[in-house]
Backbone as XML, in Angstrom:
<?xml version="1.0"?>
<chain id="A" units="angstrom">
  <residue number="1" name="UNK">
    <atom name="N" x="93.677" y="76.522" z="66.856"/>
    <atom name="CA" x="92.837" y="77.580" z="67.117"/>
    <atom name="C" x="93.364" y="78.376" z="68.637"/>
  </residue>
  <residue number="2" name="UNK">
    <atom name="N" x="93.856" y="77.603" z="69.483"/>
    <atom name="CA" x="94.415" y="78.125" z="70.562"/>
    <atom name="C" x="95.538" y="78.931" z="70.501"/>
  </residue>
  <residue number="3" name="UNK">
    <atom name="N" x="96.405" y="78.699" z="69.563"/>
    <atom name="CA" x="97.570" y="79.398" z="69.250"/>
    <atom name="C" x="97.236" y="80.856" z="68.903"/>
  </residue>
  <residue number="4" name="UNK">
    <atom name="N" x="96.207" y="80.935" z="67.939"/>
    <atom name="CA" x="95.798" y="82.387" z="67.600"/>
    <atom name="C" x="95.240" y="83.141" z="68.698"/>
  </residue>
  <residue number="5" name="UNK">
    <atom name="N" x="94.619" y="82.513" z="69.549"/>
    <atom name="CA" x="93.992" y="83.147" z="70.581"/>
    <atom name="C" x="95.083" y="83.761" z="71.533"/>
  </residue>
  <residue number="6" name="UNK">
    <atom name="N" x="96.018" y="82.922" z="71.918"/>
    <atom name="CA" x="97.025" y="83.039" z="72.819"/>
    <atom name="C" x="97.989" y="84.115" z="72.030"/>
  </residue>
  <residue number="7" name="UNK">
    <atom name="N" x="98.227" y="84.192" z="70.697"/>
    <atom name="CA" x="99.103" y="85.249" z="70.216"/>
    <atom name="C" x="98.238" y="86.542" z="70.227"/>
  </residue>
  <residue number="8" name="UNK">
    <atom name="N" x="96.919" y="86.652" z="69.907"/>
    <atom name="CA" x="96.093" y="87.892" z="70.014"/>
    <atom name="C" x="96.199" y="88.462" z="71.343"/>
  </residue>
  <residue number="9" name="UNK">
    <atom name="N" x="96.139" y="87.610" z="72.438"/>
    <atom name="CA" x="96.298" y="88.256" z="73.869"/>
    <atom name="C" x="97.548" y="88.671" z="74.098"/>
  </residue>
  <residue number="10" name="UNK">
    <atom name="N" x="98.759" y="87.975" z="73.647"/>
    <atom name="CA" x="99.991" y="88.494" z="73.775"/>
    <atom name="C" x="100.221" y="89.862" z="73.121"/>
  </residue>
  <residue number="11" name="UNK">
    <atom name="N" x="99.570" y="90.055" z="72.018"/>
    <atom name="CA" x="99.673" y="91.354" z="71.205"/>
    <atom name="C" x="98.874" y="92.528" z="71.801"/>
  </residue>
  <residue number="12" name="UNK">
    <atom name="N" x="97.967" y="92.169" z="72.547"/>
    <atom name="CA" x="97.230" y="93.399" z="73.140"/>
    <atom name="C" x="98.075" y="94.255" z="73.987"/>
  </residue>
  <residue number="13" name="UNK">
    <atom name="N" x="98.668" y="93.734" z="74.952"/>
    <atom name="CA" x="99.777" y="94.603" z="75.862"/>
    <atom name="C" x="100.734" y="95.396" z="74.769"/>
  </residue>
  <residue number="14" name="UNK">
    <atom name="N" x="101.231" y="94.619" z="73.661"/>
    <atom name="CA" x="102.200" y="95.388" z="72.947"/>
    <atom name="C" x="101.520" y="96.626" z="72.060"/>
  </residue>
  <residue number="15" name="UNK">
    <atom name="N" x="100.209" y="96.324" z="71.782"/>
    <atom name="CA" x="99.510" y="97.520" z="70.993"/>
    <atom name="C" x="99.314" y="98.617" z="72.071"/>
  </residue>
  <residue number="16" name="UNK">
    <atom name="N" x="99.037" y="98.329" z="73.343"/>
    <atom name="CA" x="98.930" y="99.305" z="74.209"/>
    <atom name="C" x="100.151" y="100.108" z="74.435"/>
  </residue>
  <residue number="17" name="UNK">
    <atom name="N" x="101.312" y="99.473" z="74.583"/>
    <atom name="CA" x="102.531" y="100.014" z="74.627"/>
    <atom name="C" x="102.944" y="100.896" z="73.555"/>
  </residue>
  <residue number="18" name="UNK">
    <atom name="N" x="102.630" y="100.400" z="72.381"/>
    <atom name="CA" x="102.972" y="101.285" z="71.149"/>
    <atom name="C" x="102.202" y="102.477" z="71.205"/>
  </residue>
  <residue number="19" name="UNK">
    <atom name="N" x="100.886" y="102.444" z="71.554"/>
    <atom name="CA" x="100.139" y="103.481" z="71.518"/>
    <atom name="C" x="100.453" y="104.568" z="72.635"/>
  </residue>
  <residue number="20" name="UNK">
    <atom name="N" x="101.045" y="104.111" z="73.756"/>
    <atom name="CA" x="101.397" y="104.957" z="74.774"/>
    <atom name="C" x="102.876" y="105.547" z="74.295"/>
  </residue>
  <residue number="21" name="UNK">
    <atom name="N" x="103.520" y="104.915" z="73.570"/>
    <atom name="CA" x="104.805" y="105.517" z="73.126"/>
    <atom name="C" x="104.527" y="106.502" z="72.061"/>
  </residue>
  <residue number="22" name="UNK">
    <atom name="N" x="103.552" y="106.399" z="71.139"/>
    <atom name="CA" x="103.151" y="107.385" z="70.308"/>
    <atom name="C" x="102.685" y="108.701" z="70.947"/>
  </residue>
  <residue number="23" name="UNK">
    <atom name="N" x="101.930" y="108.612" z="72.025"/>
    <atom name="CA" x="101.466" y="109.802" z="72.784"/>
    <atom name="C" x="102.733" y="110.368" z="73.507"/>
  </residue>
  <residue number="24" name="UNK">
    <atom name="N" x="103.736" y="109.722" z="74.085"/>
    <atom name="CA" x="104.798" y="110.324" z="74.493"/>
    <atom name="C" x="105.655" y="111.035" z="73.553"/>
  </residue>
  <residue number="25" name="UNK">
    <atom name="N" x="105.616" y="110.514" z="72.275"/>
    <atom name="CA" x="106.514" y="111.054" z="71.207"/>
    <atom name="C" x="105.950" y="112.572" z="70.833"/>
  </residue>
  <residue number="26" name="UNK">
    <atom name="N" x="104.934" y="113.009" z="71.268"/>
    <atom name="CA" x="104.496" y="114.445" z="70.991"/>
    <atom name="C" x="105.221" y="115.410" z="71.534"/>
  </residue>
  <residue number="27" name="UNK">
    <atom name="N" x="105.934" y="116.213" z="71.000"/>
    <atom name="CA" x="106.953" y="117.341" z="71.791"/>
    <atom name="C" x="106.164" y="118.206" z="72.483"/>
  </residue>
  <residue number="28" name="UNK">
    <atom name="N" x="106.788" y="118.602" z="73.596"/>
    <atom name="CA" x="106.176" y="119.484" z="74.505"/>
    <atom name="C" x="106.457" y="120.970" z="74.100"/>
  </residue>
  <residue number="29" name="UNK">
    <atom name="N" x="105.580" y="121.837" z="74.145"/>
    <atom name="CA" x="105.788" y="123.178" z="73.885"/>
    <atom name="C" x="106.854" y="123.834" z="74.710"/>
  </residue>
  <residue number="30" name="UNK">
    <atom name="N" x="107.819" y="124.493" z="74.304"/>
    <atom name="CA" x="108.778" y="125.179" z="75.158"/>
    <atom name="C" x="108.259" y="125.955" z="76.292"/>
  </residue>
  <residue number="31" name="UNK">
    <atom name="N" x="107.055" y="126.707" z="76.140"/>
    <atom name="CA" x="106.555" y="127.368" z="77.099"/>
    <atom name="C" x="106.117" y="126.555" z="78.418"/>
  </residue>
  <residue number="32" name="UNK">
    <atom name="N" x="105.780" y="125.307" z="77.959"/>
    <atom name="CA" x="105.214" y="124.433" z="79.008"/>
    <atom name="C" x="106.403" y="124.243" z="79.862"/>
  </residue>
  <residue number="33" name="UNK">
    <atom name="N" x="107.403" y="123.693" z="79.169"/>
    <atom name="CA" x="108.771" y="123.389" z="79.947"/>
    <atom name="C" x="109.071" y="124.456" z="80.808"/>
  </residue>
  <residue number="34" name="UNK">
    <atom name="N" x="109.121" y="125.793" z="80.190"/>
    <atom name="CA" x="109.526" y="126.848" z="81.102"/>
    <atom name="C" x="108.576" y="127.178" z="82.157"/>
  </residue>
  <residue number="35" name="UNK">
    <atom name="N" x="107.285" y="126.874" z="82.066"/>
    <atom name="CA" x="106.354" y="126.970" z="83.329"/>
    <atom name="C" x="106.845" y="126.059" z="84.369"/>
  </residue>
  <residue number="36" name="UNK">
    <atom name="N" x="107.520" y="124.829" z="84.011"/>
    <atom name="CA" x="108.085" y="124.227" z="85.103"/>
    <atom name="C" x="109.293" y="124.692" z="85.759"/>
  </residue>
  <residue number="37" name="UNK">
    <atom name="N" x="109.948" y="125.479" z="84.973"/>
    <atom name="CA" x="111.302" y="126.203" z="85.361"/>
    <atom name="C" x="110.754" y="127.363" z="86.381"/>
  </residue>
  <residue number="38" name="UNK">
    <atom name="N" x="109.693" y="128.098" z="85.947"/>
    <atom name="CA" x="109.094" y="129.013" z="86.779"/>
    <atom name="C" x="108.617" y="128.558" z="88.178"/>
  </residue>
  <residue number="39" name="UNK">
    <atom name="N" x="108.044" y="127.455" z="87.984"/>
    <atom name="CA" x="107.436" y="126.884" z="89.126"/>
    <atom name="C" x="108.388" y="126.486" z="90.206"/>
  </residue>
  <residue number="40" name="UNK">
    <atom name="N" x="109.632" y="126.110" z="89.736"/>
    <atom name="CA" x="110.854" y="125.700" z="90.470"/>
    <atom name="C" x="111.715" y="126.932" z="90.868"/>
  </residue>
  <residue number="41" name="UNK">
    <atom name="N" x="111.101" y="128.094" z="90.852"/>
    <atom name="CA" x="111.463" y="129.145" z="91.398"/>
    <atom name="C" x="112.783" y="129.678" z="90.647"/>
  </residue>
  <residue number="42" name="UNK">
    <atom name="N" x="112.767" y="129.361" z="89.211"/>
    <atom name="CA" x="113.919" y="129.651" z="88.328"/>
    <atom name="C" x="115.235" y="128.849" z="88.674"/>
  </residue>
  <residue number="43" name="UNK">
    <atom name="N" x="115.165" y="127.585" z="89.042"/>
    <atom name="CA" x="116.123" y="126.865" z="89.286"/>
    <atom name="C" x="115.964" y="125.511" z="88.827"/>
  </residue>
  <residue number="44" name="UNK">
    <atom name="N" x="116.738" y="125.069" z="87.804"/>
    <atom name="CA" x="116.624" y="123.866" z="87.132"/>
    <atom name="C" x="116.787" y="122.628" z="87.977"/>
  </residue>
  <residue number="45" name="UNK">
    <atom name="N" x="117.557" y="122.908" z="88.931"/>
    <atom name="CA" x="117.817" y="121.902" z="89.877"/>
    <atom name="C" x="116.520" y="121.255" z="90.617"/>
  </residue>
  <residue number="46" name="UNK">
    <atom name="N" x="115.595" y="122.148" z="90.878"/>
    <atom name="CA" x="114.366" y="121.748" z="91.436"/>
    <atom name="C" x="113.365" y="121.342" z="90.532"/>
  </residue>
  <residue number="47" name="UNK">
    <atom name="N" x="113.625" y="121.271" z="89.221"/>
    <atom name="CA" x="112.682" y="120.755" z="88.306"/>
    <atom name="C" x="112.662" y="119.300" z="88.091"/>
  </residue>
  <residue number="48" name="UNK">
    <atom name="N" x="111.491" y="118.656" z="87.977"/>
    <atom name="CA" x="111.363" y="117.183" z="87.593"/>
    <atom name="C" x="112.132" y="116.777" z="86.679"/>
  </residue>
  <residue number="49" name="UNK">
    <atom name="N" x="112.261" y="117.802" z="85.615"/>
    <atom name="CA" x="112.809" y="117.512" z="84.353"/>
    <atom name="C" x="114.368" y="117.542" z="84.196"/>
  </residue>
  <residue number="50" name="UNK">
    <atom name="N" x="114.877" y="118.095" z="85.356"/>
    <atom name="CA" x="116.396" y="118.379" z="85.388"/>
    <atom name="C" x="117.222" y="117.057" z="85.180"/>
  </residue>
  <residue number="51" name="UNK">
    <atom name="N" x="118.314" y="117.394" z="84.195"/>
    <atom name="CA" x="119.106" y="116.227" z="83.843"/>
    <atom name="C" x="118.332" y="115.014" z="83.076"/>
  </residue>
  <residue number="52" name="UNK">
    <atom name="N" x="117.190" y="115.436" z="82.473"/>
    <atom name="CA" x="116.505" y="114.402" z="81.703"/>
    <atom name="C" x="116.323" y="114.958" z="80.296"/>
  </residue>
  <residue number="53" name="UNK">
    <atom name="N" x="116.153" y="113.924" z="79.564"/>
    <atom name="CA" x="115.945" y="114.265" z="78.016"/>
    <atom name="C" x="114.507" y="114.701" z="77.914"/>
  </residue>
  <residue number="54" name="UNK">
    <atom name="N" x="114.215" y="115.774" z="77.134"/>
    <atom name="CA" x="112.902" y="116.243" z="76.787"/>
    <atom name="C" x="112.780" y="116.524" z="75.285"/>
  </residue>
  <residue number="55" name="UNK">
    <atom name="N" x="111.777" y="116.228" z="74.782"/>
    <atom name="CA" x="111.461" y="116.581" z="73.423"/>
    <atom name="C" x="110.559" y="117.797" z="73.337"/>
  </residue>
  <residue number="56" name="UNK">
    <atom name="N" x="111.192" y="118.644" z="72.624"/>
    <atom name="CA" x="110.382" y="119.982" z="72.640"/>
    <atom name="C" x="110.081" y="120.509" z="71.302"/>
  </residue>
  <residue number="57" name="UNK">
    <atom name="N" x="109.057" y="121.305" z="71.099"/>
    <atom name="CA" x="108.840" y="122.131" z="69.840"/>
    <atom name="C" x="109.026" y="123.508" z="70.223"/>
  </residue>
  <residue number="58" name="UNK">
    <atom name="N" x="109.768" y="124.293" z="69.242"/>
    <atom name="CA" x="110.164" y="125.591" z="69.442"/>
    <atom name="C" x="110.248" y="126.419" z="68.187"/>
  </residue>
  <residue number="59" name="UNK">
    <atom name="N" x="110.664" y="127.560" z="68.283"/>
    <atom name="CA" x="110.921" y="128.603" z="67.270"/>
    <atom name="C" x="112.290" y="129.379" z="67.573"/>
  </residue>
  <residue number="60" name="UNK">
    <atom name="N" x="113.032" y="129.465" z="66.560"/>
    <atom name="CA" x="114.389" y="130.078" z="66.703"/>
    <atom name="C" x="114.044" y="131.456" z="67.115"/>
  </residue>
  <residue number="61" name="UNK">
    <atom name="N" x="114.691" y="132.087" z="68.078"/>
    <atom name="CA" x="114.605" y="133.647" z="68.299"/>
    <atom name="C" x="115.709" y="134.280" z="67.634"/>
  </residue>
  <residue number="62" name="UNK">
    <atom name="N" x="116.981" y="133.755" z="67.810"/>
    <atom name="CA" x="118.075" y="134.295" z="67.317"/>
    <atom name="C" x="119.264" y="133.170" z="67.484"/>
  </residue>
  <residue number="63" name="UNK">
    <atom name="N" x="120.252" y="133.303" z="66.689"/>
    <atom name="CA" x="121.346" y="132.497" z="66.750"/>
    <atom name="C" x="122.686" y="133.304" z="67.287"/>
  </residue>
  <residue number="64" name="UNK">
    <atom name="N" x="123.467" y="132.705" z="68.078"/>
    <atom name="CA" x="124.734" y="133.112" z="68.602"/>
    <atom name="C" x="125.766" y="132.152" z="68.716"/>
  </residue>
  <residue number="65" name="UNK">
    <atom name="N" x="126.846" y="132.456" z="69.160"/>
    <atom name="CA" x="127.962" y="131.412" z="69.299"/>
    <atom name="C" x="128.447" y="131.486" z="70.776"/>
  </residue>
  <residue number="66" name="UNK">
    <atom name="N" x="128.659" y="130.188" z="71.438"/>
    <atom name="CA" x="128.996" y="130.207" z="72.641"/>
    <atom name="C" x="130.495" y="130.606" z="72.836"/>
  </residue>
  <residue number="67" name="UNK">
    <atom name="N" x="131.077" y="130.819" z="74.173"/>
    <atom name="CA" x="132.536" y="131.000" z="74.411"/>
    <atom name="C" x="133.233" y="129.857" z="73.917"/>
  </residue>
  <residue number="68" name="UNK">
    <atom name="N" x="132.695" y="128.661" z="73.822"/>
    <atom name="CA" x="133.396" y="127.425" z="73.250"/>
    <atom name="C" x="133.293" y="127.379" z="71.644"/>
  </residue>
  <residue number="69" name="UNK">
    <atom name="N" x="132.886" y="128.235" z="71.178"/>
    <atom name="CA" x="132.656" y="128.607" z="69.615"/>
    <atom name="C" x="131.697" y="127.420" z="69.187"/>
  </residue>
  <residue number="70" name="UNK">
    <atom name="N" x="130.631" y="127.180" z="69.868"/>
    <atom name="CA" x="129.548" y="126.276" z="69.288"/>
    <atom name="C" x="128.334" y="126.771" z="69.067"/>
  </residue>
  <residue number="71" name="UNK">
    <atom name="N" x="127.329" y="126.483" z="68.234"/>
    <atom name="CA" x="126.206" y="127.323" z="68.271"/>
    <atom name="C" x="125.290" y="127.238" z="69.525"/>
  </residue>
  <residue number="72" name="UNK">
    <atom name="N" x="124.704" y="128.492" z="69.846"/>
    <atom name="CA" x="123.914" y="128.798" z="70.850"/>
    <atom name="C" x="122.492" y="129.271" z="70.316"/>
  </residue>
  <residue number="73" name="UNK">
    <atom name="N" x="121.547" y="128.630" z="70.378"/>
    <atom name="CA" x="120.299" y="128.933" z="69.726"/>
    <atom name="C" x="119.288" y="129.399" z="70.817"/>
  </residue>
  <residue number="74" name="UNK">
    <atom name="N" x="118.909" y="130.604" z="70.718"/>
    <atom name="CA" x="117.861" y="131.291" z="71.604"/>
    <atom name="C" x="116.434" y="130.699" z="70.945"/>
  </residue>
  <residue number="75" name="UNK">
    <atom name="N" x="115.616" y="130.210" z="71.781"/>
    <atom name="CA" x="114.384" y="129.717" z="71.381"/>
    <atom name="C" x="113.236" y="130.203" z="72.170"/>
  </residue>
  <residue number="76" name="UNK">
    <atom name="N" x="111.928" y="130.129" z="71.594"/>
    <atom name="CA" x="110.743" y="130.473" z="72.225"/>
    <atom name="C" x="109.684" y="129.712" z="71.450"/>
  </residue>
  <residue number="77" name="UNK">
    <atom name="N" x="108.402" y="130.248" z="71.786"/>
    <atom name="CA" x="107.205" y="129.496" z="71.040"/>
    <atom name="C" x="106.771" y="130.318" z="69.884"/>
  </residue>
  <residue number="78" name="UNK">
    <atom name="N" x="105.885" y="129.657" z="69.012"/>
    <atom name="CA" x="105.392" y="130.561" z="67.856"/>
    <atom name="C" x="104.716" y="131.710" z="68.459"/>
  </residue>
  <residue number="79" name="UNK">
    <atom name="N" x="104.971" y="132.826" z="67.773"/>
    <atom name="CA" x="104.072" y="134.076" z="68.077"/>
    <atom name="C" x="104.564" y="134.757" z="69.285"/>
  </residue>
  <residue number="80" name="UNK">
    <atom name="N" x="105.795" y="134.316" z="69.984"/>
    <atom name="CA" x="106.252" y="134.945" z="71.033"/>
    <atom name="C" x="107.632" y="135.626" z="70.825"/>
  </residue>
  <residue number="81" name="UNK">
    <atom name="N" x="108.092" y="136.346" z="71.575"/>
    <atom name="CA" x="109.484" y="136.900" z="71.399"/>
    <atom name="C" x="110.246" y="136.900" z="72.713"/>
  </residue>
  <residue number="82" name="UNK">
    <atom name="N" x="109.673" y="136.096" z="73.599"/>
    <atom name="CA" x="110.090" y="135.904" z="75.035"/>
    <atom name="C" x="111.382" y="134.757" z="74.786"/>
  </residue>
  <residue number="83" name="UNK">
    <atom name="N" x="112.443" y="134.855" z="75.157"/>
    <atom name="CA" x="113.369" y="134.058" z="75.266"/>
    <atom name="C" x="113.033" y="132.954" z="76.454"/>
  </residue>
  <residue number="84" name="UNK">
    <atom name="N" x="112.820" y="131.660" z="75.979"/>
    <atom name="CA" x="112.571" y="130.694" z="76.994"/>
    <atom name="C" x="113.744" y="129.825" z="77.192"/>
  </residue>
  <residue number="85" name="UNK">
    <atom name="N" x="114.676" y="129.495" z="76.096"/>
    <atom name="CA" x="115.838" y="128.670" z="76.436"/>
    <atom name="C" x="116.926" y="128.944" z="75.440"/>
  </residue>
  <residue number="86" name="UNK">
    <atom name="N" x="118.008" y="128.538" z="75.773"/>
    <atom name="CA" x="119.136" y="128.522" z="74.903"/>
    <atom name="C" x="119.687" y="127.030" z="74.762"/>
  </residue>
  <residue number="87" name="UNK">
    <atom name="N" x="119.807" y="126.737" z="73.487"/>
    <atom name="CA" x="120.074" y="125.343" z="73.191"/>
    <atom name="C" x="121.486" y="125.202" z="72.634"/>
  </residue>
  <residue number="88" name="UNK">
    <atom name="N" x="121.945" y="124.270" z="73.095"/>
    <atom name="CA" x="123.349" y="123.964" z="72.708"/>
    <atom name="C" x="123.616" y="122.335" z="72.448"/>
  </residue>
  <residue number="89" name="UNK">
    <atom name="N" x="124.680" y="122.007" z="71.648"/>
    <atom name="CA" x="125.053" y="120.557" z="71.302"/>
    <atom name="C" x="126.607" y="120.526" z="71.376"/>
  </residue>
  <residue number="90" name="UNK">
    <atom name="N" x="127.199" y="119.542" z="71.976"/>
    <atom name="CA" x="128.420" y="119.077" z="71.975"/>
    <atom name="C" x="128.873" y="118.309" z="70.768"/>
  </residue>
  <residue number="91" name="UNK">
    <atom name="N" x="127.940" y="117.754" z="70.101"/>
    <atom name="CA" x="128.027" y="117.058" z="68.922"/>
    <atom name="C" x="128.244" y="118.058" z="67.661"/>
  </residue>
  <residue number="92" name="UNK">
    <atom name="N" x="129.318" y="117.830" z="67.030"/>
    <atom name="CA" x="129.586" y="118.853" z="65.884"/>
    <atom name="C" x="128.417" y="118.888" z="64.765"/>
  </residue>
  <residue number="93" name="UNK">
    <atom name="N" x="128.023" y="117.862" z="64.518"/>
    <atom name="CA" x="126.956" y="117.771" z="63.448"/>
    <atom name="C" x="125.707" y="118.351" z="63.905"/>
  </residue>
  <residue number="94" name="UNK">
    <atom name="N" x="125.222" y="118.112" z="65.252"/>
    <atom name="CA" x="124.078" y="118.762" z="65.811"/>
    <atom name="C" x="124.354" y="120.136" z="65.882"/>
  </residue>
  <residue number="95" name="UNK">
    <atom name="N" x="125.456" y="120.676" z="66.232"/>
    <atom name="CA" x="125.697" y="122.046" z="66.498"/>
    <atom name="C" x="125.490" y="122.771" z="65.141"/>
  </residue>
  <residue number="96" name="UNK">
    <atom name="N" x="126.031" y="122.083" z="64.160"/>
    <atom name="CA" x="125.911" y="122.696" z="62.693"/>
    <atom name="C" x="124.385" y="122.779" z="62.420"/>
  </residue>
  <residue number="97" name="UNK">
    <atom name="N" x="123.457" y="121.697" z="62.741"/>
    <atom name="CA" x="122.146" y="121.699" z="62.380"/>
    <atom name="C" x="121.503" y="122.933" z="63.234"/>
  </residue>
  <residue number="98" name="UNK">
    <atom name="N" x="121.867" y="123.069" z="64.488"/>
    <atom name="CA" x="121.340" y="124.100" z="65.190"/>
    <atom name="C" x="121.608" y="125.435" z="64.572"/>
  </residue>
  <residue number="99" name="UNK">
    <atom name="N" x="122.891" y="125.672" z="64.222"/>
    <atom name="CA" x="123.226" y="127.012" z="63.859"/>
    <atom name="C" x="122.769" y="127.260" z="62.396"/>
  </residue>
  <residue number="100" name="UNK">
    <atom name="N" x="122.210" y="126.311" z="61.611"/>
    <atom name="CA" x="121.696" y="126.377" z="60.426"/>
    <atom name="C" x="120.280" y="126.965" z="60.381"/>
  </residue>
  <residue number="101" name="UNK">
    <atom name="N" x="119.629" y="126.832" z="61.631"/>
    <atom name="CA" x="118.240" y="127.179" z="61.747"/>
    <atom name="C" x="118.224" y="128.779" z="61.693"/>
  </residue>
  <residue number="102" name="UNK">
    <atom name="N" x="117.164" y="129.171" z="60.833"/>
    <atom name="CA" x="117.198" y="130.631" z="60.660"/>
    <atom name="C" x="116.160" y="131.082" z="61.815"/>
  </residue>
  <residue number="103" name="UNK">
    <atom name="N" x="116.308" y="132.532" z="62.339"/>
    <atom name="CA" x="115.346" y="133.016" z="63.110"/>
    <atom name="C" x="113.902" y="132.922" z="62.525"/>
  </residue>
  <residue number="104" name="UNK">
    <atom name="N" x="112.930" y="132.421" z="63.418"/>
    <atom name="CA" x="111.704" y="132.254" z="62.892"/>
    <atom name="C" x="111.207" y="131.029" z="62.396"/>
  </residue>
  <residue number="105" name="UNK">
    <atom name="N" x="112.338" y="130.033" z="62.342"/>
    <atom name="CA" x="111.992" y="128.722" z="61.830"/>
    <atom name="C" x="111.555" y="127.732" z="63.192"/>
  </residue>
  <residue number="106" name="UNK">
    <atom name="N" x="110.435" y="127.136" z="62.910"/>
    <atom name="CA" x="110.074" y="126.063" z="64.016"/>
    <atom name="C" x="110.760" y="124.846" z="63.775"/>
  </residue>
  <residue number="107" name="UNK">
    <atom name="N" x="111.026" y="124.116" z="65.107"/>
    <atom name="CA" x="111.799" y="122.975" z="64.895"/>
    <atom name="C" x="111.493" y="122.090" z="66.068"/>
  </residue>
  <residue number="108" name="UNK">
    <atom name="N" x="111.792" y="120.891" z="65.959"/>
    <atom name="CA" x="111.569" y="119.917" z="67.022"/>
    <atom name="C" x="113.051" y="119.227" z="67.485"/>
  </residue>
  <residue number="109" name="UNK">
    <atom name="N" x="113.279" y="119.257" z="68.671"/>
    <atom name="CA" x="114.450" y="118.749" z="69.045"/>
    <atom name="C" x="114.578" y="118.122" z="70.639"/>
  </residue>
  <residue number="110" name="UNK">
    <atom name="N" x="115.299" y="117.157" z="70.670"/>
    <atom name="CA" x="115.526" y="116.594" z="71.932"/>
    <atom name="C" x="116.648" y="116.981" z="72.753"/>
  </residue>
  <residue number="111" name="UNK">
    <atom name="N" x="116.618" y="117.577" z="73.739"/>
    <atom name="CA" x="117.630" y="118.086" z="74.679"/>
    <atom name="C" x="117.614" y="117.507" z="76.074"/>
  </residue>
  <residue number="112" name="UNK">
    <atom name="N" x="118.728" y="117.861" z="76.703"/>
    <atom name="CA" x="118.778" y="117.443" z="78.205"/>
    <atom name="C" x="118.594" y="118.904" z="78.842"/>
  </residue>
  <residue number="113" name="UNK">
    <atom name="N" x="117.709" y="118.972" z="79.963"/>
    <atom name="CA" x="117.581" y="120.011" z="80.796"/>
    <atom name="C" x="118.779" y="120.260" z="81.664"/>
  </residue>
  <residue number="114" name="UNK">
    <atom name="N" x="119.599" y="121.388" z="81.247"/>
    <atom name="CA" x="120.886" y="121.604" z="81.935"/>
    <atom name="C" x="120.751" y="122.558" z="83.058"/>
  </residue>
  <residue number="115" name="UNK">
    <atom name="N" x="121.918" y="122.697" z="83.729"/>
    <atom name="CA" x="121.843" y="123.500" z="85.054"/>
    <atom name="C" x="121.534" y="124.938" z="84.561"/>
  </residue>
  <residue number="116" name="UNK">
    <atom name="N" x="120.698" y="125.663" z="85.210"/>
    <atom name="CA" x="120.458" y="126.971" z="85.131"/>
    <atom name="C" x="119.761" y="127.442" z="86.495"/>
  </residue>
  <residue number="117" name="UNK">
    <atom name="N" x="120.241" y="128.562" z="87.001"/>
    <atom name="CA" x="119.738" y="129.121" z="88.249"/>
    <atom name="C" x="119.567" y="130.430" z="88.148"/>
  </residue>
  <residue number="118" name="UNK">
    <atom name="N" x="118.543" y="131.048" z="88.574"/>
    <atom name="CA" x="118.432" y="132.660" z="88.609"/>
    <atom name="C" x="118.408" y="133.383" z="87.242"/>
  </residue>
  <residue number="119" name="UNK">
    <atom name="N" x="118.240" y="132.639" z="86.228"/>
    <atom name="CA" x="118.367" y="133.199" z="84.747"/>
    <atom name="C" x="116.992" y="133.340" z="84.280"/>
  </residue>
  <residue number="120" name="UNK">
    <atom name="N" x="116.665" y="134.281" z="83.337"/>
    <atom name="CA" x="115.323" y="134.373" z="82.691"/>
    <atom name="C" x="115.192" y="133.361" z="81.717"/>
  </residue>
  <residue number="121" name="UNK">
    <atom name="N" x="115.989" y="132.691" z="81.276"/>
    <atom name="CA" x="115.896" y="131.490" z="80.350"/>
    <atom name="C" x="116.578" y="130.094" z="80.952"/>
  </residue>
  <residue number="122" name="UNK">
    <atom name="N" x="116.191" y="129.112" z="80.196"/>
    <atom name="CA" x="116.816" y="127.782" z="80.696"/>
    <atom name="C" x="117.835" y="127.408" z="79.717"/>
  </residue>
  <residue number="123" name="UNK">
    <atom name="N" x="118.700" y="126.436" z="80.319"/>
    <atom name="CA" x="119.833" y="125.875" z="79.465"/>
    <atom name="C" x="119.329" y="124.547" z="79.057"/>
  </residue>
  <residue number="124" name="UNK">
    <atom name="N" x="119.291" y="124.384" z="77.781"/>
    <atom name="CA" x="119.054" y="122.905" z="77.193"/>
    <atom name="C" x="120.289" y="122.492" z="76.373"/>
  </residue>
  <residue number="125" name="UNK">
    <atom name="N" x="120.824" y="121.290" z="76.917"/>
    <atom name="CA" x="122.204" y="120.886" z="76.377"/>
    <atom name="C" x="121.947" y="119.590" z="75.560"/>
  </residue>
  <residue number="126" name="UNK">
    <atom name="N" x="123.260" y="119.272" z="74.865"/>
    <atom name="CA" x="123.034" y="117.843" z="74.242"/>
    <atom name="C" x="121.823" y="117.699" z="73.166"/>
  </residue>
  <residue number="127" name="UNK">
    <atom name="N" x="121.612" y="118.804" z="72.630"/>
    <atom name="CA" x="120.278" y="118.927" z="71.567"/>
    <atom name="C" x="120.632" y="118.189" z="70.500"/>
  </residue>
  <residue number="128" name="UNK">
    <atom name="N" x="119.503" y="117.403" z="69.885"/>
    <atom name="CA" x="119.431" y="116.860" z="68.708"/>
    <atom name="C" x="118.328" y="117.305" z="67.937"/>
  </residue>
  <residue number="129" name="UNK">
    <atom name="N" x="118.556" y="118.022" z="66.828"/>
    <atom name="CA" x="117.486" y="118.695" z="65.964"/>
    <atom name="C" x="116.963" y="117.424" z="65.162"/>
  </residue>
  <residue number="130" name="UNK">
    <atom name="N" x="115.602" y="117.387" z="65.013"/>
    <atom name="CA" x="115.091" y="116.241" z="64.272"/>
    <atom name="C" x="114.844" y="116.779" z="62.830"/>
  </residue>
</chain>
C-alpha cells in the first residue's frame, strides 16, 4: 500500500510539469513578439527574446529569396497586411518548407530571434516549420 502512495506522490510533480509544458507549447502570435521589438525601441538586442527560440503562429505575407539564395518569408498575423518579420532557415529542408508556403497560409514555426536594429520588421532565423 505504501508503494502506491509513494508512487502517486512522485507522479504529482510530473503531472504539473507536463501541464506546464503543454501551456508553454502554445505558439505566440507574431504581433505579440513584434510588440516586444517595438518596446525595445526597434532593437532586437534589447529584447528579452533575443537569440532565444520562440514558437510563433503567423501568416505568409509574401515569398522572396535572400542574397544567399535561400527562402525569405515575410510574415504577419491573420487579417493584417503589416510585415512583422522575415523568416529564414539555413537548413535546406526547412528552407524548402518555408518557400513552399503560399501567401495567406497560416503556419506555426520555431525560430530564433535574430539581430535586427532600426528596421520595420524583425529577423527570425533558423526557422523550423511545423
